[in-house]
C-alpha positions as YAML, in Angstrom:
chain: A
units: angstrom
residues:
- id: 1
  name: MET
  ca: [113.47, 56.69, 89.84]
- id: 2
  name: ASP
  ca: [110.75, 56.73, 87.31]
- id: 3
  name: LYS
  ca: [112.91, 57.05, 84.20]
- id: 4
  name: THR
  ca: [115.05, 54.26, 82.84]
- id: 5
  name: PHE
  ca: [117.36, 54.33, 79.85]
- id: 6
  name: ASP
  ca: [115.51, 53.58, 76.61]
- id: 7
  name: ILE
  ca: [117.72, 53.35, 73.50]
- id: 8
  name: ASN
  ca: [114.55, 53.76, 71.33]
- id: 9
  name: SER
  ca: [114.07, 57.28, 72.65]
- id: 10
  name: PHE
  ca: [117.06, 58.50, 70.69]
- id: 11
  name: ASP
  ca: [116.81, 59.64, 67.10]
- id: 12
  name: SER
  ca: [118.64, 57.79, 64.37]
- id: 13
  name: ASP
  ca: [121.30, 60.54, 64.05]
- id: 14
  name: ARG
  ca: [122.28, 60.11, 67.65]
- id: 15
  name: LEU
  ca: [122.40, 56.34, 67.40]
- id: 16
  name: LYS
  ca: [124.83, 56.59, 64.47]
- id: 17
  name: SER
  ca: [127.00, 59.25, 66.12]
- id: 18
  name: PRO
  ca: [130.17, 58.33, 67.99]
- id: 19
  name: ALA
  ca: [129.89, 56.78, 71.41]
- id: 20
  name: THR
  ca: [130.66, 59.01, 74.39]
- id: 21
  name: TRP
  ca: [133.48, 59.03, 76.95]
- id: 22
  name: ASN
  ca: [130.95, 58.15, 79.64]
- id: 23
  name: GLN
  ca: [129.88, 55.09, 77.68]
- id: 24
  name: CYS
  ca: [133.51, 53.95, 77.42]
- id: 25
  name: ASP
  ca: [133.88, 54.45, 81.13]
- id: 26
  name: ALA
  ca: [130.72, 52.49, 81.90]
- id: 27
  name: ILE
  ca: [131.75, 49.56, 79.64]
- id: 28
  name: GLY
  ca: [135.19, 49.53, 81.26]
- id: 29
  name: LYS
  ca: [133.68, 49.37, 84.67]
- id: 30
  name: LYS
  ca: [131.21, 46.71, 83.69]
- id: 31
  name: PHE
  ca: [133.80, 44.32, 82.28]
- id: 32
  name: ALA
  ca: [136.53, 45.04, 84.83]
- id: 33
  name: LYS
  ca: [134.43, 44.31, 87.85]
- id: 34
  name: THR
  ca: [135.44, 41.17, 89.75]
- id: 35
  name: LYS
  ca: [133.93, 39.42, 92.71]
- id: 36
  name: ASP
  ca: [136.73, 40.99, 94.78]
- id: 37
  name: GLY
  ca: [136.23, 44.55, 93.50]
- id: 38
  name: MET
  ca: [137.28, 46.59, 90.53]
- id: 39
  name: ASN
  ca: [140.34, 45.78, 88.42]
- id: 40
  name: TRP
  ca: [141.27, 49.36, 87.76]
- id: 41
  name: ARG
  ca: [144.09, 48.52, 85.37]
- id: 42
  name: LEU
  ca: [141.74, 46.48, 83.13]
- id: 43
  name: HIS
  ca: [139.08, 49.22, 83.35]
- id: 44
  name: LYS
  ca: [141.56, 51.76, 82.05]
- id: 45
  name: GLN
  ca: [142.78, 49.43, 79.24]
- id: 46
  name: ILE
  ca: [139.20, 48.84, 78.12]
- id: 47
  name: ARG
  ca: [138.31, 52.48, 78.31]
- id: 48
  name: ALA
  ca: [141.39, 53.53, 76.33]
- id: 49
  name: CYS
  ca: [140.80, 50.84, 73.69]
- id: 50
  name: LEU
  ca: [137.20, 51.93, 73.19]
- id: 51
  name: TYR
  ca: [138.09, 55.66, 73.11]
- id: 52
  name: ASN
  ca: [140.63, 54.89, 70.38]
- id: 53
  name: GLU
  ca: [137.87, 53.18, 68.45]
- id: 54
  name: ILE
  ca: [135.72, 56.26, 68.79]
- id: 55
  name: LYS
  ca: [138.51, 58.52, 67.50]
- id: 56
  name: GLN
  ca: [138.86, 56.20, 64.47]
- id: 57
  name: GLY
  ca: [135.10, 56.35, 63.88]
- id: 58
  name: LYS
  ca: [134.60, 52.61, 64.62]
- id: 59
  name: LEU
  ca: [132.35, 52.73, 67.75]
- id: 60
  name: SER
  ca: [128.88, 54.23, 67.53]
- id: 61
  name: PHE
  ca: [126.53, 55.25, 70.31]
- id: 62
  name: SER
  ca: [124.20, 52.35, 69.55]
- id: 63
  name: VAL
  ca: [126.93, 49.72, 69.61]
- id: 64
  name: ALA
  ca: [128.29, 51.05, 72.95]
- id: 65
  name: SER
  ca: [124.77, 51.08, 74.43]
- id: 66
  name: ASP
  ca: [124.29, 47.46, 73.25]
- id: 67
  name: MET
  ca: [127.52, 46.50, 75.01]
- id: 68
  name: ILE
  ca: [126.32, 48.11, 78.22]
- id: 69
  name: ALA
  ca: [122.83, 46.59, 78.14]
- id: 70
  name: ASN
  ca: [123.27, 43.17, 76.56]
- id: 71
  name: LYS
  ca: [126.81, 41.85, 76.53]
- id: 72
  name: LYS
  ca: [128.00, 39.47, 79.30]
- id: 73
  name: ALA
  ca: [131.70, 39.77, 78.33]
- id: 74
  name: LEU
  ca: [133.85, 42.20, 76.45]
- id: 75
  name: PRO
  ca: [133.67, 41.38, 72.77]
- id: 76
  name: VAL
  ca: [136.71, 39.37, 71.48]
- id: 77
  name: GLN
  ca: [137.72, 42.03, 68.98]
- id: 78
  name: TYR
  ca: [138.46, 44.44, 71.85]
- id: 79
  name: ARG
  ca: [140.14, 41.85, 74.01]
- id: 80
  name: ARG
  ca: [142.47, 41.06, 71.10]
- id: 81
  name: LYS
  ca: [143.27, 44.72, 70.56]
- id: 82
  name: ILE
  ca: [144.16, 45.19, 74.17]
- id: 83
  name: SER
  ca: [146.34, 42.10, 74.18]
- id: 84
  name: ALA
  ca: [148.11, 43.11, 70.97]
- id: 85
  name: TYR
  ca: [148.76, 46.58, 72.39]
- id: 86
  name: LEU
  ca: [150.15, 45.17, 75.65]
- id: 87
  name: ASP
  ca: [152.37, 42.70, 73.74]
- id: 88
  name: ALA
  ca: [153.77, 45.41, 71.55]
- id: 89
  name: ASN
  ca: [154.44, 47.76, 74.42]
- id: 90
  name: GLN
  ca: [156.00, 45.48, 77.01]
- id: 91
  name: GLU
  ca: [158.63, 47.12, 79.14]
- id: 92
  name: ALA
  ca: [161.91, 45.27, 79.12]
...
């Protein structure tokens, strides 16, 4: 493979545009991977949380790309949103 992803190759309009579904999926997989394999439940929770952020206009292409390339853990703000959602929607 001669080509690698270069965030600088995108124009400023694309960087400001909403993140993509595939970025949400990649971020979910990145942060749900464990030494024993994939935690699919966590993957889906992360992906759903981020997709909701996209729909609300709060997650841009550049921020999602930064999470994929540079973050070692899911940012706290998203972990809190997932926890709050799970707490509010516990089955009895």
